[in-house]
C-alpha positions in Angstrom: 19.3 -1.1 1.1 22.9 -0.3 1.6 22.8 2.0 -1.4 20.0 4.0 0.0 21.8 4.4 3.4 24.9 5.6 1.6 22.9 8.1 -0.4 21.4 9.4 2.9 24.8 9.6 4.6 26.3 11.4 1.6 23.6 14.1 1.6 21.0 12.6 -0.8 20.7 10.9 -4.2 22.6 12.1 -7.2 20.4 14.1 -9.6 17.5 13.8 -7.2 16.4 10.2 -7.6 16.1 7.0 -5.6 15.5 3.5 -7.1 14.2 0.7 -4.9 13.2 -2.8 -6.1 10.5 -5.2 -4.9 13.1 -7.7 -3.7 14.7 -5.1 -1.5 11.6 -3.9 0.3 9.3 -7.0 0.3 8.0 -8.0 3.8 5.6 -10.8 4.7 2.8 -9.5 7.0 -0.6 -10.4 8.2 -3.6 -8.6 6.7 -3.3 -4.9 7.8 -5.9 -3.2 10.0 -6.7 -6.6 11.6 -7.3 -8.2 8.2 -7.1 -11.9 7.8 -4.5 -14.2 6.1 -1.0 -13.3 4.8 0.1 -10.5 2.5 3.3 -9.3 1.1 3.9 -5.6 1.6 6.3 -3.4 -0.4 7.1 -0.1 1.4 8.9 2.0 -1.1 11.0 5.1 -0.1 10.2 4.7 3.6 13.7 5.8 4.7 14.1 8.7 2.3 14.4 11.9 4.4 11.7 14.5 4.0 9.6 12.4 1.5 6.0 13.2 2.3 4.2 10.5 0.4 3.5 6.9 1.2 3.9 4.6 -1.8 3.2 1.0 -1.2 2.4 -2.2 -3.1 0.6 -5.0 -1.3 -0.1 -8.5 -2.6 -3.1 -10.0 -0.8 -2.7 -13.7 -1.1 -5.7 -16.0 -1.4 -7.9 -15.7 1.6 -6.4 -12.5 2.9 -7.8 -9.0 3.5 -7.3 -5.5 4.7 -9.6 -5.0 7.7 -12.4 -2.5 7.7 -11.1 0.8 9.1 -11.8 4.5 9.2 -9.8 6.6 6.8 -7.9 9.7 8.2 -6.4 11.1 4.9 -7.1 10.9 1.2 -5.8 7.5 0.1 -5.7 6.0 -3.4 -5.9 2.2 -4.1 -5.0 1.1 -7.6 -5.6 -2.5 -8.6 -2.7 -3.9 -10.6 -3.9 -7.5 -10.9 -6.3 -10.0 -9.4 -9.8 -9.5 -8.1 -11.3 -8.4 -4.8 -14.3 -7.2 -3.0 -14.2 -3.7 -1.4 -16.5 -2.4 1.3 -16.8 1.4 1.4 -19.1 2.9 4.1 -21.0 -0.3 4.2 -21.5 -0.7 0.4 -19.9 -3.7 -1.2 -18.5 -3.8 -4.8 -16.1 -5.9 -6.8 -12.7 -4.5 -7.9 -10.3 -5.7 -10.6 -7.1 -4.7 -12.5 -7.4 -1.2 -13.7 -9.7 0.1 -11.0 -8.6 3.2 -9.0 -10.4 3.9 -5.7 -10.1 7.2 -3.8 -11.0 6.9 -0.1 -11.7 10.2 1.6 -11.1 11.3 5.2 -14.0 10.2 7.4 -14.9 7.2 5.2 -14.5 3.6 6.2 -13.3 0.8 4.0 -11.9 -2.7 3.8 -10.7 -5.0 1.0 -10.6 -8.7 0.6 -9.0 -10.9 -2.1 -11.3 -13.1 -4.1 -10.5 -15.7 -6.8 -7.4 -17.9 -7.2 -4.7 -15.3 -7.9 -3.1 -12.7 -5.6 -4.9 -9.3 -5.5 -2.0 -6.8 -6.1 -2.6 -3.1 -5.3 -0.7 0.1 -5.1 -1.5 2.4 -2.2 -0.6 6.1 -2.1 -1.3 8.8 0.5 0.4 11.8 2.1 2.2 11.2 5.4 0.7 12.8 8.5 3.0 15.5 9.7 4.9 14.7 12.9 3.7 16.5 16.0 
């Protein structure tokens, strides 16, 4: 984290790159969007100036979930490992490693971990411009 702060203070990263590691950004948190259980969130590049994408990893531990919520922007979920059950606009389906799900604005979705292992996902979307 100190390295990123120094890069920002010195006018940005050399050769246009930033490296962040799981251990530097990992945070324990309850299930997002009023989900249940405990998760580990990894918010990459959150402090990089003028970076317009959100790139996160989230580990949903056994019994945890992302609560059902309305989507405001295009958002991609990619399942790295584990298994889960996703609800999209009231339809329920299973997801597993290698599945990519695009949620579109106006849709609603939630995700729950199933099985014995963590459900680990990547989440990517464009930041909403500040007003």
